C-alpha positions in Angstrom: 0.0 0.0 0.0 1.4 3.4 -1.0 1.4 6.0 1.6 1.9 9.5 0.3 3.5 11.9 2.7 1.3 14.8 3.7 2.2 18.4 2.7 3.1 19.1 6.3 5.6 16.1 6.3 7.2 17.4 3.1 7.7 20.8 4.5 9.2 19.2 7.6 11.6 17.1 5.5 12.5 20.1 3.5 13.3 22.2 6.6 15.5 19.4 7.9 17.4 19.2 4.7 17.8 22.9 4.5 19.0 22.9 8.1 21.6 20.2 7.4 22.8 22.2 4.3 23.0 25.4 6.4 24.9 23.6 9.1 27.3 22.1 6.6 27.7 25.5 5.0 28.4 27.2 8.4 30.9 24.5 9.2 32.7 25.0 5.9 32.8 28.8 6.5 34.0 28.2 10.0 36.7 25.8 8.8 37.7 28.2 6.1 37.9 31.2 8.6 39.9 29.1 11.0 42.3 28.1 8.3 42.7 31.8 7.2 43.2 32.9 10.8 45.8 30.2 11.4 47.6 31.2 8.1 47.5 34.9 9.1 48.9 34.1 12.6 51.7 32.0 11.2 52.5 34.7 8.5 52.5 37.5 11.1 54.8 35.6 13.4 57.2 34.9 10.5 57.2 38.5 9.4 57.8 39.7 13.0 60.7 37.4 13.5 62.3 38.5 10.2 61.7 42.1 11.2 63.7 41.4 14.4 66.6 39.9 12.5 66.7 42.9 10.1 66.4 45.5 12.8 70.0 46.5 12.9 71.2 45.9 9.3 68.0 47.2 7.5 65.8 49.1 9.9 63.5 50.5 7.2 62.6 47.0 5.9 62.3 45.8 9.5 59.7 48.6 10.0 57.7 47.6 6.9 57.6 44.0 8.0 56.7 44.9 11.5 53.7 47.0 10.4 52.6 44.2 8.1 52.8 41.7 10.9 50.6 43.8 13.3 48.0 44.5 10.6 47.8 40.8 9.8 47.6 39.6 13.4 47.8 42.3 16.1 48.9 40.1 19.0 51.2 41.2 21.8 54.3 39.6 20.2 53.8 41.5 16.9 53.1 44.8 18.6 56.2 44.4 20.8 58.4 43.5 17.7 57.1 46.6 15.9 57.8 48.8 19.0 61.4 47.6 19.1 61.8 48.4 15.4 60.5 51.9 16.0 62.9 52.4 18.9 66.0 51.3 16.8 65.2 54.2 14.5 65.5 56.6 17.5 69.0 55.4 18.3 72.2 57.3 17.7 75.6 55.9 18.4 78.2 58.4 19.6 80.9 57.2 17.2 83.5 59.4 18.5 83.6 57.2 21.6 86.0 54.3 21.9 83.7 51.3 22.0 86.2 49.2 23.9 86.4 51.7 26.7 82.9 53.1 27.1 81.8 52.1 30.6 79.7 54.5 32.6 77.2 57.3 32.0 75.2 60.0 33.9 72.5 62.3 32.5 71.0 65.6 33.6 67.3 65.9 34.3 66.4 67.3 30.8 68.8 64.9 29.0 70.9 67.7 27.5 74.1 67.2 29.6 75.9 63.9 30.0 79.0 62.5 31.7 80.5 59.7 29.7 83.5 57.6 30.9 85.6 56.4 28.0 88.6 54.2 28.8 90.4 56.3 31.5 88.8 59.6 30.6 85.5 61.3 31.5 83.9 63.6 28.9 81.4 66.3 29.4 78.9 66.1 26.6 76.3 68.5 25.3 73.4 66.5 23.7 71.3 69.5 22.9 72.1 69.4 19.2 70.5 65.9 18.9 67.3 67.0 20.6 66.6 70.3 18.8 64.7 70.6 15.5 67.8 70.8 13.4 68.1 67.4 11.6 71.9 68.0 11.2 72.4 68.5 15.0 75.0 66.4 16.7 76.2 65.6 20.2 79.4 67.4 21.2 82.0 66.7 23.7 82.7 70.0 25.4 85.5 69.1 27.8 87.3 66.3 29.6 87.6 66.1 33.4 91.2 65.7 34.5 91.9 63.2 37.2 92.8 59.6 38.2 89.7 57.7 36.9 91.1 54.6 35.1 89.6 52.0 37.4 86.5 53.8 38.8 83.2 53.9 37.1 81.1 55.9 39.6 79.5 59.1 38.2 76.7 61.3 39.4 75.2 64.5 38.0 72.7 67.0 39.4 69.4 67.7 37.7 70.6 70.9 36.1 73.8 69.3 34.9 75.9 71.9 36.8 77.3 69.7 39.5 79.2 66.4 39.0 80.6 63.9 41.5 83.2 61.5 40.2 84.7 58.5 42.0 88.6 58.3 41.8 91.2 55.6 42.1 92.5 57.1 45.3 89.4 56.3 47.3 87.9 59.8 47.2 85.2 61.5 45.0 86.0 64.7 43.1 83.4 67.5 43.0 83.1 69.5 39.8 81.4 72.7 38.8 80.0 72.3 35.2 78.3 75.7 35.0 80.5 76.4 32.0 80.5 73.0 30.1 83.5 74.0 28.1 85.5 75.0 31.2 84.6 72.8 34.1 86.2 73.6 37.5 87.3 71.1 40.0 86.2 72.2 43.5 87.1 69.7 46.3 87.1 66.0 47.2 85.1 64.0 49.6 85.2 60.4 51.0 83.1 57.9 52.9 85.4 57.3 55.9 85.1 58.7 59.4 88.1 61.0 59.0 88.8 63.5 56.3 92.0 61.7 55.3 90.4 58.2 55.1 91.1 56.3 52.0 88.8 53.3 51.9 88.0 52.8 48.2 84.7 54.3 47.1 82.2 51.7 45.9 79.0 53.8 45.6 77.9 57.4 45.4 74.7 59.4 44.9 74.0 63.0 44.3 70.7 64.8 45.1 68.7 66.4 42.3 69.7 69.9 43.4 73.4 69.0 43.8 73.5 70.1 47.4 73.7 66.7 49.1 76.1 63.8 48.4 76.1 60.3 49.8 79.2 58.1 49.6 79.9 54.5 50.5 83.1 52.5 50.6 84.6 49.0 50.6 84.5 48.8 54.4 80.9 49.7 54.9 81.4 53.4 55.7 78.5 55.6 54.7 78.8 59.4 54.8 76.5 62.3 54.0 78.0 65.5 52.7 76.6 69.1 52.4 77.7 70.5 49.0 75.8 73.8 49.3 79.2 75.6 48.9 81.1 73.4 46.4 84.5 74.8 47.4 83.8 73.9 51.1 81.9 70.6 51.4 80.9 69.7 54.9 80.5 66.2 56.2 77.1 66.0 58.0 77.3 62.4 59.3 79.0 59.1 59.1 77.8 55.6 59.9 79.4 52.1 59.6 77.2 49.4 58.2 77.9 45.9 59.6 77.2 44.2 56.3 80.4 45.6 54.9 81.0 46.8 51.4 78.4 49.3 50.2 77.6 48.4 46.6 74.8 50.8 45.7 73.1 54.0 47.0 69.9 55.4 45.6 68.1 58.6 46.7 64.6 59.9 46.1 64.1 63.3 44.4 64.4 65.3 47.6 67.2 63.3 49.1 65.1 62.7 52.2 65.0 58.9 51.7 67.9 56.6 50.8 68.2 52.9 49.9 71.5 51.3 50.5 72.8 47.9 49.3 75.6 46.5 51.4 77.3 43.1 51.3 75.6 40.5 49.1 71.9 41.2 49.9 71.5 43.7 52.8 69.1 46.4 51.5 68.2 49.0 54.0 66.0 52.1 53.9 67.1 55.3 55.6 65.5 58.6 56.7 67.9 61.4 55.7 65.6 64.3 56.5 68.1 65.2 59.2 71.5 64.7 57.5 73.3 65.1 60.8 71.4 62.0 62.2 70.4 59.5 59.5 68.0 56.8 60.8 67.6 53.3 59.5 63.9 52.7 59.0 63.7 49.2 57.7 65.5 46.2 56.0 64.0 44.3 53.0 63.4 40.6 53.4 64.7 39.5 50.0 63.6 36.2 48.4 67.0 35.7 46.9 70.6 35.3 48.1 72.4 38.0 46.0 71.0 41.5 45.1 72.2 44.1 42.6 71.3 46.7 41.5 68.8 48.8 43.4 66.9 52.0 42.6 64.3 54.1 44.5 61.6 56.0 42.6 61.7 59.8 42.6 58.7 60.1 44.9 60.2 57.6 47.3 57.2 55.3 47.2 58.8 52.3 45.6 62.1 50.6 45.4 63.4 48.1 42.8 65.9 45.4 43.6 67.5 43.3 40.9 68.9 39.8 40.9 69.5 37.0 38.4 66.7 37.1 35.8 64.3 39.1 38.0 63.7 42.5 39.6 61.3 42.9 42.5 59.2 46.0 43.4 58.7 47.0 47.0 56.2 49.6 48.2 57.6 52.2 50.6 54.3 53.9 51.3 55.3 53.2 54.8 59.2 53.2 54.6 59.3 51.5 58.0 57.3 48.5 56.6 58.3 47.8 53.0 55.8 45.5 51.2 56.7 43.3 48.2 54.2 44.1 45.4 55.5 42.6 42.2 58.2 40.6 40.4 59.5 41.5 37.0 60.8 38.5 34.9 64.0 39.5 33.1 65.8 37.8 30.1 69.1 38.9 31.6 71.1 36.4 33.7 72.8 39.4 35.4 71.5 42.9 35.9 74.0 45.8 36.2 71.8 48.9 36.5 68.3 50.3 36.8 67.3 53.7 35.4 64.0 55.2 36.4 62.2 58.2 35.0 59.9 60.4 37.0 56.9 60.7 34.7 55.1 57.5 33.8 57.7 55.7 35.9 59.4 54.0 33.0 62.1 51.6 34.1 65.1 50.5 32.0 67.4 47.6 33.0 71.1 47.2 32.0 72.5 43.7 31.9 73.8 40.9 29.8 72.0 39.2 27.0 72.0 42.0 24.4 68.8 44.0 25.3 67.5 46.6 27.7 64.1 45.6 28.9 61.6 48.6 29.2 58.9 48.3 31.9 56.0 50.6 32.7 55.6 51.0 36.4 52.8 53.4 36.4 50.8 50.8 38.3 53.5 49.3 40.6 51.4 46.2 41.5 50.9 45.4 37.8 54.1 46.3 35.9 54.2 45.7 32.2 57.1 44.8 30.0 56.3 47.1 27.0 59.4 46.7 24.8 63.2 46.5 24.7 66.1 48.5 23.4 67.8 46.0 21.1 70.9 45.2 19.1 73.7 44.7 21.5 75.7 41.6 20.8 77.0 41.2 24.4 75.8 43.4 27.2 74.8 46.8 28.4 77.1 47.8 31.2 75.5 51.1 32.4 72.3 53.0 31.7 70.9 56.5 32.5 67.5 58.1 31.7 66.3 61.7 31.9 63.7 62.6 34.6 61.0 63.0 31.9 61.9 59.6 30.3 62.5 61.2 27.0 66.3 60.6 26.6 68.3 57.5 27.6 72.0 56.7 27.4 73.4 53.2 27.3 77.1 52.1 27.6 78.1 48.8 26.0 81.4 47.1 25.3 80.4 46.4 21.7 78.6 49.6 20.7 80.2 52.2 22.9 77.7 54.8 24.0 74.2 55.1 22.4 71.7 57.9 22.8 68.0 56.9 22.6 65.4 59.5 21.7 62.2 58.4 23.6 60.2 61.5 23.3 57.4 59.8 21.4 57.5 56.6 23.4 54.0 57.2 24.9 52.5 57.5 21.4 54.4 54.4 20.3 53.1 52.4 23.2 49.5 53.5 22.5 49.6 53.1 18.7 52.8 51.8 17.2 51.2 51.3 13.8 50.0 54.9 13.8 53.5 56.2 14.6 55.1 54.0 12.0 52.5 54.9 9.3 53.0 58.6 9.9 56.0 58.5 7.6 55.5 60.3 4.2 56.2 57.2 2.1 53.5 54.8 3.5 55.9 51.9 3.8 55.6 50.1 0.4 56.5 46.4 0.1 57.5 45.3 -3.4 56.4 42.0 -5.0 60.0 40.8 -4.8 60.2 41.6 -1.1 56.9 39.9 -0.4 58.1 36.7 -2.0 61.3 36.9 -0.1 59.8 37.4 3.3 56.2 36.0 3.0 56.9 33.0 0.7 54.0 31.7 -1.2 51.3 33.6 0.8 48.8 35.1 -1.6 49.7 38.8 -1.5 46.5 39.9 -3.3 44.6 38.9 -0.1 46.7 41.5 1.8 46.4 44.3 -0.8 49.2 43.4 -3.1 48.7 45.0 -6.5 45.3 46.4 -5.4 46.0 49.8 -6.8 47.3 48.4 -10.1 50.9 48.7 -9.0 53.5 45.9 -8.2 53.6 47.0 -4.6 51.7 46.4 -1.3 51.1 49.2 1.2 52.0 47.8 4.6 49.9 50.5 6.2 46.8 49.5 4.3 46.8 45.7 4.9 44.0 46.0 7.4 41.8 47.8 4.8 42.6 45.2 2.2 41.7 42.4 4.7 38.4 44.0 5.5 37.5 43.8 1.7 38.4 40.1 1.5 
């Protein structure tokens, strides 16, 4: 007996078939989209890696590939690689320095005056020419400081660049007046020992922003505070002997009212210097590691950073008598040699081995962010300095000598690296030959290749081309 399906049954069957077809179609679209996303992620990663490799030898091509990578897949790794390519273009090597001898640097608050130790000499440098609007401007060494500086790398500079404190081989520190950069005047010497004539071997020194207070530490744990209000007649305000022995680092806040001292292997103490005649130890940090170096206190005195192997830790000094550990920064460096902190935005830069300078944003101390790195050192960065506004940095390296970094547009780069890169007049064009070399057999038409009838691809327009695909 033949049973003919009812009209309602046919409609139901039809809807089921259509549903199956729609589901299959959706799955096919989903699979295709997933395949495209995977292809784009792999391509972006490859372009970002090649951009990193080209950063030093061909920075312009590195920038093009970095922009392309972010447009294709804007993940954290691609953005960071592009940032580092942008930063390399803001680097200027001071080629007049002897790369084998460059060892220590200090910088004024505005970044215009620098002290640079080169082999056994210390130069006074005017960096204004590289920071003005003149594209032909250059850094200029204005003078050399005479003295016995061959084996000492301790330099300090006041905010206005007019007062310098230099460690010497004879265990003292020389005080210099740099009011006239071309004709610096040596004023007096100070030391860390209990007696004026003590010769203990200076291991650390710090100078207040206004150049009126100096702190000096030596090999035997002597710590002295000096009043430099009259450069020609420095006055020792106090002296203490730290039981941990050798003082390895001293860091002051902006007002020189708070000091952090690293003595021995890991003894980090916080001191109240509001009464220079009677410094008071407020606290000692309970460090989670056996060896500490370096240390740096923020300008407002509310945080202190302590470095160790492959890490740096942030401590809150909201109550200096009760430091609280708030964060750990993971570092690629096996050894850290120095920490430089700006005032604004609290940008932190770390000198060490491994060929890079990690850049961290500490504006939220409990959640620090590794934003980028200053790259292209083959071995290490020995010393680092940054201006108070975070706009200028100096790095000293055995393989590059001294390098100046113009970081004035770093906030814009952090917010929108593609926007900063694509602000260039030539819109970063990638030729067909370049695409084949760096992107392989990836279909360049999908990313805008030849879209305007030319044998080029505009890296800055890849996002627009993908939106049309």
